[in-house]
C-alpha positions in Angstrom: 126.3 25.1 -43.5 124.3 27.9 -43.2 120.5 27.9 -41.8 118.1 30.5 -41.9 114.4 30.6 -40.8 111.8 33.5 -41.9 107.7 33.5 -40.9 106.5 36.9 -41.7 103.0 36.2 -41.3 103.6 33.7 -38.2 102.4 30.7 -40.0 104.0 30.3 -43.6 107.9 29.7 -42.7 110.2 29.5 -45.0 113.8 27.8 -44.4 116.9 28.0 -46.6 119.7 25.2 -45.4 122.8 25.5 -47.7 125.2 22.6 -47.1 128.9 23.1 -48.2 131.1 20.2 -49.5 132.7 20.3 -46.1 129.5 19.6 -44.6 129.3 16.1 -46.2 132.5 15.3 -47.6 134.1 13.4 -44.6 130.9 11.0 -44.4 130.7 10.4 -48.2 134.5 9.5 -48.3 134.0 7.1 -45.5 130.9 5.6 -47.1 132.7 5.1 -50.3 135.8 3.4 -48.5 133.4 0.9 -47.1 132.1 0.4 -50.7 135.5 0.0 -52.1 136.2 -3.1 -49.3 133.0 -5.0 -50.1 133.2 -4.3 -54.0 133.6 -7.3 -56.2 135.1 -5.9 -59.6 136.7 -8.2 -62.4 139.9 -7.7 -62.6 140.6 -6.5 -59.2 141.0 -8.0 -55.8 138.6 -7.2 -53.1 139.5 -4.1 -51.5 141.9 -2.9 -54.2 139.4 -1.6 -56.6 140.6 1.9 -57.5 138.9 4.8 -55.8 138.0 6.8 -58.9 136.0 3.7 -60.4 134.1 3.6 -56.9 133.4 7.2 -57.1 132.1 7.0 -60.9 129.7 4.0 -59.7 128.7 5.0 -56.5 129.4 8.6 -55.6 126.6 10.5 -56.9 124.2 8.0 -54.8 126.1 8.0 -51.6 126.3 11.9 -52.1 122.6 11.9 -52.3 121.9 9.7 -49.4 124.4 11.8 -47.0 122.7 15.2 -48.2 119.2 13.7 -47.6 120.4 12.4 -44.0 122.1 16.0 -43.2 119.3 17.9 -44.1 117.1 16.1 -42.2 119.1 16.1 -39.1 120.0 19.8 -39.3 116.1 20.6 -40.3 114.8 18.7 -37.3 117.2 20.0 -34.8 116.8 24.0 -35.7 113.2 23.5 -35.4 113.5 21.9 -32.0 115.9 24.0 -30.6 114.3 27.0 -31.9 110.8 25.8 -30.4 109.2 26.2 -33.9 105.8 24.3 -33.5 105.7 22.6 -37.1 102.5 21.3 -38.4 103.1 18.0 -40.5 106.3 17.9 -42.7 108.3 20.4 -44.2 107.9 20.8 -48.2 110.1 22.0 -50.7 109.5 25.7 -52.0 107.5 25.6 -55.4 108.7 29.1 -56.3 112.4 29.5 -54.5 114.0 26.1 -54.6 116.4 25.7 -58.0 117.9 22.5 -59.4 121.0 21.5 -57.5 124.4 20.1 -59.3 124.5 16.9 -57.1 127.6 16.1 -59.0 129.5 19.2 -58.8 131.7 20.4 -55.7 129.7 23.6 -55.2 127.4 24.6 -52.3 123.9 23.0 -52.3 120.9 25.1 -51.4 117.4 23.9 -50.4 114.4 26.0 -49.5 111.8 24.4 -47.8 107.9 25.5 -46.6 107.0 25.0 -43.2 103.5 25.4 -41.7 103.9 26.5 -38.4 101.0 26.6 -35.8 99.5 30.0 -34.7 100.1 31.7 -31.6 97.1 31.3 -28.9 96.7 30.6 -25.1 94.4 28.0 -24.1 93.5 28.2 -20.5 91.0 26.9 -17.9 90.4 28.5 -14.7 88.2 28.4 -11.6 86.3 31.1 -13.3 85.1 28.9 -16.1 81.9 26.8 -15.6 81.3 23.7 -17.8 78.4 21.4 -17.5 79.1 17.8 -15.8 76.2 15.5 -16.2 75.8 12.9 -13.6 74.3 9.9 -14.8 72.0 8.4 -11.7 71.9 4.6 -11.3 68.2 3.9 -11.1 65.8 0.8 -10.6 65.2 0.6 -14.0 69.1 0.3 -15.1 69.7 -2.2 -12.5 66.4 -4.2 -13.5 67.7 -4.2 -17.4 71.4 -5.2 -16.2 69.5 -8.4 -14.0 67.4 -9.0 -17.2 70.7 -9.1 -19.3 72.6 -11.6 -16.6 69.7 -13.5 -16.7 69.2 -13.9 -20.5 73.0 -14.2 -20.6 72.7 -17.2 -18.6 69.5 -18.7 -20.0 69.1 -21.6 -22.3 66.8 -23.0 -24.9 63.9 -25.5 -23.8 61.6 -27.2 -26.2 57.9 -25.7 -26.2 54.4 -27.2 -27.2 53.2 -24.0 -28.8 54.7 -20.7 -30.5 55.0 -17.7 -28.5 57.1 -14.2 -28.4 60.5 -15.0 -29.7 60.5 -18.6 -30.0 62.0 -20.1 -32.9 60.6 -22.6 -35.3 62.4 -25.8 -36.7 61.1 -27.7 -39.3 61.2 -29.0 -43.4 60.2 -26.4 -45.9 59.1 -27.5 -49.6 58.1 -25.5 -52.5 54.7 -25.6 -53.6 53.1 -25.7 -57.0 49.9 -23.5 -58.1 47.8 -26.3 -57.1 49.5 -26.5 -53.4 51.4 -29.6 -54.0 54.8 -30.3 -53.4 56.6 -29.4 -56.5 58.7 -31.8 -58.0 62.4 -30.7 -58.6 61.6 -27.9 -56.3 63.7 -26.6 -53.2 63.4 -28.7 -50.3 65.2 -27.8 -46.8 65.5 -29.9 -43.8 65.9 -28.2 -40.5 64.9 -24.7 -41.9 64.7 -22.1 -38.6 62.1 -19.2 -38.5 61.4 -16.7 -36.0 57.9 -15.6 -36.2 58.1 -12.3 -34.8 61.0 -11.2 -37.0 58.7 -11.9 -40.3 57.7 -8.5 -42.0 54.9 -9.5 -43.7 52.0 -9.3 -41.1 49.6 -11.5 -43.2 52.4 -14.4 -43.6 53.2 -13.5 -39.6 49.6 -14.4 -38.5 49.5 -17.9 -40.1 52.1 -18.8 -37.4 49.5 -18.1 -34.3 49.3 -20.8 -32.1 51.5 -23.1 -33.9 52.4 -26.4 -32.5 55.1 -29.2 -33.2 53.7 -31.4 -36.4 51.8 -28.5 -37.4 52.6 -27.9 -41.5 52.1 -24.0 -42.3 51.5 -22.7 -45.9 53.6 -19.3 -46.3 55.3 -17.5 -49.0 58.9 -16.7 -47.8 59.1 -13.5 -50.3 56.1 -11.9 -48.8 57.3 -13.0 -45.4 60.5 -10.9 -45.9 59.8 -8.4 -48.7 62.8 -6.9 -50.4 65.0 -9.1 -48.3 66.5 -11.8 -50.6 69.4 -12.5 -48.4 67.0 -13.5 -45.4 65.1 -15.4 -48.0 67.8 -17.4 -49.4 69.4 -18.1 -45.7 66.2 -19.3 -44.7 65.9 -21.9 -47.9 69.4 -22.5 -47.5 70.2 -21.7 -51.3 72.3 -19.1 -53.2 71.1 -15.8 -53.4 70.3 -15.6 -57.4 68.2 -18.5 -57.1 65.4 -16.7 -54.9 65.7 -13.5 -57.0 62.3 -14.5 -59.0 61.1 -17.0 -56.7 57.1 -16.5 -56.3 56.1 -19.9 -54.9 54.5 -20.9 -51.5 56.1 -23.0 -49.2 54.9 -25.8 -46.8 56.6 -25.5 -43.6 56.2 -28.9 -41.1 57.6 -27.7 -37.6 59.3 -30.3 -35.8 60.7 -28.1 -33.0 59.9 -25.2 -31.0 62.6 -23.7 -29.3 61.8 -21.4 -26.3 64.6 -19.0 -24.6 64.3 -19.4 -21.0 66.4 -16.7 -19.0 67.9 -17.9 -16.0 66.2 -17.7 -12.7 67.8 -14.7 -10.3 69.0 -16.9 -7.6 72.3 -18.0 -6.1 73.5 -19.6 -9.3 73.3 -16.3 -11.1 74.9 -14.4 -8.6 77.8 -16.6 -8.5 77.9 -17.0 -12.1 78.5 -12.9 -12.2 80.1 -11.9 -9.3 81.5 -15.3 -7.7 81.0 -16.4 -4.0 80.0 -14.3 -1.6 76.6 -12.5 -2.5 74.3 -12.6 0.2 71.2 -12.3 -1.6 68.9 -10.4 -4.5 69.4 -6.8 -2.8 73.2 -7.4 -2.4 73.3 -8.8 -6.0 71.5 -5.4 -6.9 74.1 -3.1 -4.8 76.8 -4.9 -6.6 75.6 -4.2 -10.3 75.0 -0.5 -9.2 78.4 -0.4 -7.9 79.6 -2.0 -11.3 77.6 0.4 -13.6 78.9 3.5 -11.8 82.3 3.4 -13.4 80.7 2.9 -16.6 78.2 5.9 -16.5 80.9 8.0 -15.3 83.1 7.1 -18.4 79.9 8.3 -20.6 79.8 11.4 -18.5 83.4 12.3 -18.6 83.0 11.9 -22.4 80.6 14.1 -22.7 82.2 16.4 -20.4 85.3 16.5 -22.8 82.9 17.0 -25.8 82.0 20.2 -24.0 85.2 21.2 -22.7 86.4 21.2 -26.8 83.3 23.3 -27.7 83.8 25.8 -24.5 87.5 26.0 -25.4 87.1 26.3 -29.4 84.5 29.4 -28.5 87.0 31.0 -25.7 90.2 30.6 -28.1 88.2 31.9 -31.3 89.0 31.7 -34.6 92.8 30.7 -35.7 94.8 31.6 -38.7 96.3 28.6 -40.4 98.6 28.5 -43.4 95.9 26.8 -45.3 97.5 26.4 -48.8 100.5 25.0 -47.4 98.5 22.7 -45.3 96.4 21.3 -47.9 99.8 20.6 -50.2 101.0 18.6 -46.8 97.8 16.7 -46.7 98.0 15.9 -50.4 101.3 14.9 -50.0 100.1 12.6 -47.4 97.5 11.1 -49.6 98.8 10.8 -53.0 96.6 7.9 -53.8 93.6 9.6 -53.0 94.1 13.0 -54.8 92.9 16.8 -54.6 89.0 15.9 -54.2 89.7 14.0 -51.2 92.0 17.0 -49.6 89.0 19.4 -50.7 86.4 17.4 -49.3 88.2 16.5 -46.0 90.2 19.5 -45.5 87.8 21.5 -43.2 87.3 18.4 -40.7 91.0 17.9 -40.5 91.6 21.4 -39.6 89.1 21.4 -37.0 90.7 18.3 -35.5 94.3 20.1 -35.8 92.3 23.1 -34.1 91.7 21.0 -31.1 94.8 19.1 -30.9 96.7 22.2 -30.8 94.4 23.6 -27.5 94.6 20.2 -25.8 98.2 20.1 -26.2 98.1 23.3 -24.4 95.9 22.1 -21.8 97.9 18.8 -21.2 101.1 20.9 -20.6 99.7 23.6 -18.4 98.2 20.9 -16.1 101.5 18.7 -16.0 99.9 15.7 -17.7 102.6 12.8 -17.9 101.7 9.4 -18.7 103.6 6.7 -16.8 103.8 2.8 -17.4 101.0 2.1 -14.6 98.6 4.4 -16.4 99.0 2.6 -19.5 98.4 -0.6 -17.9 95.2 0.8 -16.0 93.4 2.2 -19.1 94.7 -1.4 -20.9 92.9 -3.2 -17.9 89.7 -0.9 -18.2 89.3 -1.5 -21.9 89.5 -5.4 -21.4 87.6 -5.6 -18.5 84.9 -3.8 -20.3 85.1 -6.4 -23.2 84.7 -9.4 -20.4 81.6 -7.4 -19.3 80.0 -7.2 -22.7 80.0 -10.9 -22.5 78.5 -11.2 -18.6 81.9 -11.9 -17.3 82.1 -9.4 -14.7 84.1 -11.2 -11.8 87.4 -11.8 -13.8 90.3 -12.2 -11.5 92.7 -9.2 -11.5 96.1 -11.5 -12.3 94.1 -12.4 -15.6 93.4 -9.0 -16.6 97.1 -7.7 -15.8 98.0 -10.7 -18.2 95.8 -9.6 -20.8 96.8 -5.7 -20.5 100.5 -6.6 -20.7 100.1 -8.8 -23.6 97.8 -5.9 -25.5 100.5 -3.2 -24.5 103.3 -5.4 -26.3 101.5 -4.8 -29.4 103.0 -1.8 -31.3 99.5 -1.3 -33.2 98.0 -0.8 -29.5 100.5 1.3 -27.9 99.6 4.5 -29.2 95.9 4.3 -28.7 96.4 3.5 -25.0 98.8 6.2 -24.8 96.2 8.7 -25.8 93.4 7.3 -24.1 95.6 7.6 -20.8 96.4 11.0 -21.6 92.8 11.8 -22.1 91.6 10.1 -19.0 94.1 12.1 -16.9 93.2 15.6 -18.4 89.5 14.7 -17.7 90.3 14.1 -13.9 92.5 17.3 -14.1 90.1 19.8 -15.7 87.3 18.6 -13.5 89.3 19.6 -10.5 90.0 22.7 -12.3 87.0 24.5 -13.7 83.8 25.1 -11.9 81.4 22.1 -12.7 77.5 22.8 -13.5 76.6 19.4 -12.2 73.3 18.0 -13.7 71.8 15.0 -12.9 70.1 12.6 -15.4 69.0 9.2 -16.4 70.8 7.1 -18.7 67.6 7.4 -21.2 67.8 11.1 -21.0 71.5 11.1 -21.3 71.4 8.7 -24.2 68.5 10.6 -26.0 70.7 14.0 -25.4 73.7 12.4 -26.9 71.5 11.4 -30.0 70.1 14.7 -30.8 73.7 16.6 -30.3 
């Protein structure tokens, strides 16, 4: 066997592998003997089929399998041992690769194009300054969170007059041109209307001061212009049925449902944080403490965006084997074609550039991910999910169980590894570079992120 590798321009590699008969013959013979033991051929007892017949039937296929296995094994071993940073998968060279006689006994030569990562150095030190946004937990933010918890614990009560975001429940009947109930027209019991969401202002005004028992005449198509789906849902009919609908409808109100947020009292405190909350001041402080890690996660995300931008500028332009990488991308997206590659190649190259930079930063800061790191990341993700539903006092053992179950799922494992690497790298870089700390409110921070 002979392997050679050349990379004249540092990024377009050419690997040539020549296999002699002796390299694969023993493995092929062993495999054919196994076939012989199992072969069922009329006229021969099991295990007694002539080897010549076995070779004629299976020899070429077995040889092809063994050659492919050997090629992959030796190619990747060479890449690993010689520390070649290969990008994507190797591809057969379109010019130098000649057809091979897989049925003969002569040497087999295979030529592969290998995309090689450009050589560069990505480094951060205390001489580098990067912005870090410290998002403050102000009274408004705590107020908003209190209101959210109160809303989540609230309930609907009957009201005697419509206001705000109240929901009206009632019966709808299609009317004719004279304002009478249309015979055979659409009739809907228990229709739900939220006047505050009606787009047509003239139709919305008709509901002002509405009370149970009132009959209001309005036009659904004018109430929700250009939204047949909303009209169909209101009337509980198929969307096609309202396409050309122009009729007014009577709406007899049977019930007004008013949403009442929960009182900010001991009952709410216990619902959110369990027992032990002393008073409203303590409740607000606990909310503040709960928000800080969430805001830090936002600040860390922005910090890593700024690290990326800073490092890309510091590293400068990198030379990539674009033509070869396009072939690799096309090979991985055969069903999408060249148009997809052309459209997405530049974005893919940008992500590859950042991936290579980040790899160096991870190595330079000796980032290693342990099982405990994965569990912390999984618990944080699950804790955030519970928090979205107002559940902030989930016991640790429950979080542990959920985390363990999530980590058992193969489809989740890689994303948790990536999150853990990102989290550890973020913490490490915050201690390496000089931080230009900027205090900001969440509103200003969100505005900045939207405008970025």
